[in-house]
N, C-alpha and C positions, 0 to 999 in steps of 0.2 A: 540502641545498639546491642543491649542484651538480647539473647536468644530465648531464655527461658522465663520463668515467673519472677515476680518482684523480689529483690534481694531480702534475705533475712538478716543480713549483716551490712555493716558499713565501717568505714575508717580502717581498712586494711592496708592502706597505702604504705604505711610505716614498715611493714614486713618485707617489702620488695628487696631492700639493700642487703638483707640477710638470707635471702632466698637461695641465691647461687653463691656457693663458696668455691674458692680455689681459682686456678686461671681460667678466664673466659675468652673466647675467641672474638671479642669485640673488635680487636685490633684488625683481625682478618676481614670482617665484615666492613669496617671503615675502610680498609684498604680496597675492597671490592667497590665500595661506593665511589672513592676518589678516582680509582683507575678507569672507571666507565663513566665519568661525568660527561664525556663528549657524547654519549650515547643517549643520555637522558634528554627527553624532550624532542629527540630526532627520530628514534625508532620506537616503536611500541614494545611494551614488555611481552616477552614470549612466555609460553605457558609454564616453562621450568625456571623461569626468572622470577625475581621478587618485586613486585610494587612496594612491599614492606616486608621486613624480616625480623626475626627474634631468636634469641637462645633459648633452648629449652633442656630439661633433664640435666641440671647441674652442669651445663656447658658442654655436654657430651654430643649434642645434636643441635641443629638449627632449623627453622622452619620459614619458608616463604610462602607467599601468595600472590598469584598473578592479578587477582581480581577482587579481593575483599579489602576493606578498610581498618579491619582488626584481626588480631591474632589471639585466639582463645588458648589458654593453657591446655595441653593434651590430657585427657583423662589418665590418671595413674593407675598402677597395679595396686591391688589391695582388695579389701571387703567391699562388697557391693550389696546393698539392700535398701528396702523402701524407707523413704525419710518421713518426716513429719507431715509432708504435703503429699504422700502417696506417690511420690515419684522417685527416681533412683539418683538424683542430685547429678553430679558431673558424668555419671555413667548412664545417663538417660538420654536416647537419641531424640527425644522430644524437645529437650532443653539445651543440649550441648553437642557440639560436633563430635563424632565418634571416628575411630580408625574405620577405614573402608574395608568391608567384607564382600567378596562378589555374591555370596549366598544371600546377603541382606543389602543388596546394592540400593534398594528403594529408600532405605532410611536416610540416605543423603538428600532426599527430595521431601523430607518432611516439612510442612509449612513453618516458618517462623512466627512466633507471637508478635503481634502488633505492638508498637510502643505504648499505646493506651487503649483499653477495651472500651467499646461503645456498647451500650445495652440495646442500641437500636439496630445493631448488626448481629443477627441470629447466629452467624458463623463464629462469632467471638465467644461463644459459650465453649467452644472447643479449647479455649485457652484460659478459661476461668478456673482459678484455683479452688478446690472443693473446700468448704468451711462448715462449721456446725449449722449455720443458717440454712443450708442447703437440705437438711434433713427435716422431714415432716413427720412427727411422731403419729402413730395410728391410735386414736383415742377408743375406738371400739373393739380393739384387740383384747383378747382374753390375758395375753401376757404384756406386762409393761415393758417399755423401752424398745419396742418394735414400731417400724414405720417404713417409709420410702422416701424417694427424692421428691422435694417441693416442686409444685406445679410449673413454676416459671422457667428453670432450666430444663425441666423434662419436655415442655412444650417446644423449646428452642432445639433440643436434641432430636426431636421427632421431625422438625423442619429440616434440619441438616440430613437426616436419614433419607427424607424424600430428594432432596438435592443430590445426594450420593448415587441414588438410583437413576436419576436423570443422566449424571455424568457417565455411568456404566452403560446406559442405553445409547448414548451419543457416540461413545467409543465403539460399541458393537455394531451400529448402523453405518459407521464410516467405511465406505468402500475403498478408501485410499490406504487403508491398513487391512489387506486380505487376511494375514496371519494373525489371529486373535489370541489373547490369553485371558480368559474369562473365569477359569476355576478360582483364581485368587480373589476376584471379587465376590464371587459366590460364598466363598469361606468366610471372608471378613463380614459380608452382610449377615450370614447366619449368626455370627457372634454378636454383631450389632443388634439385631432383632431380639434375640434372647436377653441381652442385657438391659434393652429398653423395657421388655415385658417384665423382667424382675424388678427394675426400679419403680415400675407403676403399680404392680399387683402383688409381688412376692414380699411378705413381711420380713424385714431384716433389721438388724441392729444399726446404730448409726455408723458404726466403724465399716460394717459391711456395705452399707448403702453409699458412703463416700469413697470407698475403694472401688466399687462397681461403676460408680459414676466417673472416676478417674480413668478406669480402664476403658469404658466406652469412648471417651474422649480419645484414647490411644488407638482404639480400633478405627475410629473415624479418621483420625489424622493419618493413620497408615494407608487407609483405603484411598485418600487423596493423593499420598505420595506415591503408591502403586500406579494409580491412574496417570499422574503427571510424569513419572518416570518412563512410562511406556508410550504415552500419548503425545507428550511435549518433548522431553529431553532426549530420549533415544534417537529420534529423527534429527536432532540437532548435532549429533556426534559427527556427522559427516560434513558440517558447514565449515567453509573455508575461514570463516572469521567468527568470532564470538558475538553474541548479541550485545547491543549498546547498553542494555539495562541488565544488571545482576538479579537473578531471580531471589525472592524472598523466601528462601529455604535455609535449612539448618547447615547442609554442606558436609564435608568429611575430610579427614586427615588421610593422606595418601603417601606412600613410599615408592610408588611406580610412575616414572615419567609419563607413560602411556596413559594410565588412569588420569593423571593430572591434566593431561592435554584434552582428553575426552570431556571432563568437567569444565575445562575452561571454555571449550567450543560450545557446550551446552548452556553455559551461563550460570553453573552451579558454584557456589562458593567452595574453594578447594585450598588445601594447605599442604604442600610438599615438604616432607621431614627428610633430612639428610644428615649423615655425620659431620660434626663440627670441622673436620679436617677439610671439608670442600668448601667451607665458607668463603675463602679468598678467591674462589675460581667462578662464582656465580655473580651475576649483576643483581644488586639490591639497591633499590632508590632511596629507601630510608629505613631506619631501625626504630622499633616500637617496643614499649613494654607489653607483656602479656596481659590479657584480660583474665583475671583470676575468678574462678568459679565461687569463691567466698564473698566476693563483691555482688554476685548476680543471683545465687541460688541458695535455697534452703538445705543445709547439709546436716541438720539434726535428725537423729534417728527418731522414729515415732515413739511416743511415750510408752505405749505397749508394743514392744517390738513384734515385727511379723516373723513368722517362723520359716524364713527363707533367707538365704544370703549365699553369695558366690564369692570366693577368694581366688584371684587369678589375674590374668591379663585381659584387658578390654578387648583384645583381638581373639579371644578364645570363643569359638561358636557355643560352647556349653553354657556361657552366660546367658545368651538368649534363650537357650533351651530350658534353663533352670527356671527363669522367671516366667516363661510361657506356660510351663507345666503348672507352676504354683497359681497362676491366674485361671487357668482352666479348672483347677480343682478347688478354687477358692469357696464357692457356695456348695459345701458338702456337709451333710449330717453324719453324726456318729454311726459306725458301722455295727448293726446288731448282731451280725454273724461272727464277729470277732469274740463275742461273749462266750465264757465257759458254759457248756450244756448243763442245765438243771437235772435233778434226779428224774422228774417226771419225763423229761425228754429222752432219758436214757432207758427207763424202765419199758418194756414191750407192753402193748395192750393185752388185757387178760384173755381174749378170745383168739389171739394169734398163736399158732403152733410154732414152737421153736426147737423141734426134735431135728436132729441132723439128717433125718430122712426127707425132710420137706424144708429145705433152707429157704430163707426170705429171698425174693428176687431183688436184684440191685437196681437202683433207680436209673432209668433211661437205658438200661441194656436190652438190646434188640428192639428198641422203639424208634419211631421216626423222629422224636423230638430233637432239635439241634442243640449241640453242646453250648453251654453257657460260657461266653468270653469273659476272660479275666480282665478286671478293671485296669490292671497295669498294661494290658496289650492294646487298650484304646489310644488312638492318636490324639493329642491334645489339639484342641481347636485353634486355628491360627489367631494370633493376636498381634501384640507389638513387634514379634520377632518372626514375622511370616517369612519362610525362605523361598526366594524366587530366583530363578535363573533366567538371564536375558542373553540371548545369542544374537550377535549382529550378523 
């Protein structure tokens, strides 16, 4: 049932009783249960009703799902940064359902990690948690401590890359979808290709190698999510009934009845959040405890903290932009042009005239050379937070 990697913690059940203090609207939910018993088993759950339900946010809201068998605790406001496993903990869309944002709608279609990983299934490398064993030191390098990704995960990643190219081509050649969105595939594939080349040929530290390994997993999972959202799920939005089998994807929290209905029809796990005052007005078939991220995810910060964090709401788009920019600039050397000029650089050559009657020409003035673009003006390559708009 867990979406993310193996749990770093266990035995947190005892904290449940103290998590929610003050009056809780369980009575309203129970009333909703009892008052609608005649409907259970006779009519199916509608998209805005609850197959199961739970109270969240200290009893101020409650959440229902029409199609999932578990309710995950929504990610909380606060500081977000990379953890010890190079992921973002409960704020990572690869591991845990996030609040739905239209600009990042494909994140709801991120493939969910299998219960167990099979070494014989090369696609499972996308869910492998990076460890020190994945780093292969370079013995012939002049500097110690450098290396790259070991051959086994690298070979599997290359196989996945070929599979993704086939998926994109199938989508492109399908005449049933005349209106194509291909730029997102090209952008993600560029990031995937560069990352694989770096893992194979660019000498990096162990920390750099494992971070790039984790990020190329993210690029590939997003590539699959973009493909599936456009090619599989979007056509289902007009289905009169949901599919019989729920998709094995992460899903999303929503507060819009319309968004909930679309995901319900597409077979995407969806959790609808409402004020607690509405609890007694909605059908809920059963009440459950929340799945706590502390039971499933690694929430420890990295031993050497990454120089990036975001403090705010998980619905703030700047969260995605912050970590996308950091990922884009991760492999960057020190800037020699920020160093103070030396005396030799300031002193003019002895054979150059410096009188006011013959001023030195300014560089690039009146020439055809194009201006140098500032590094800050470059757009970051798309990664886990690729912004895509889908119009029905």
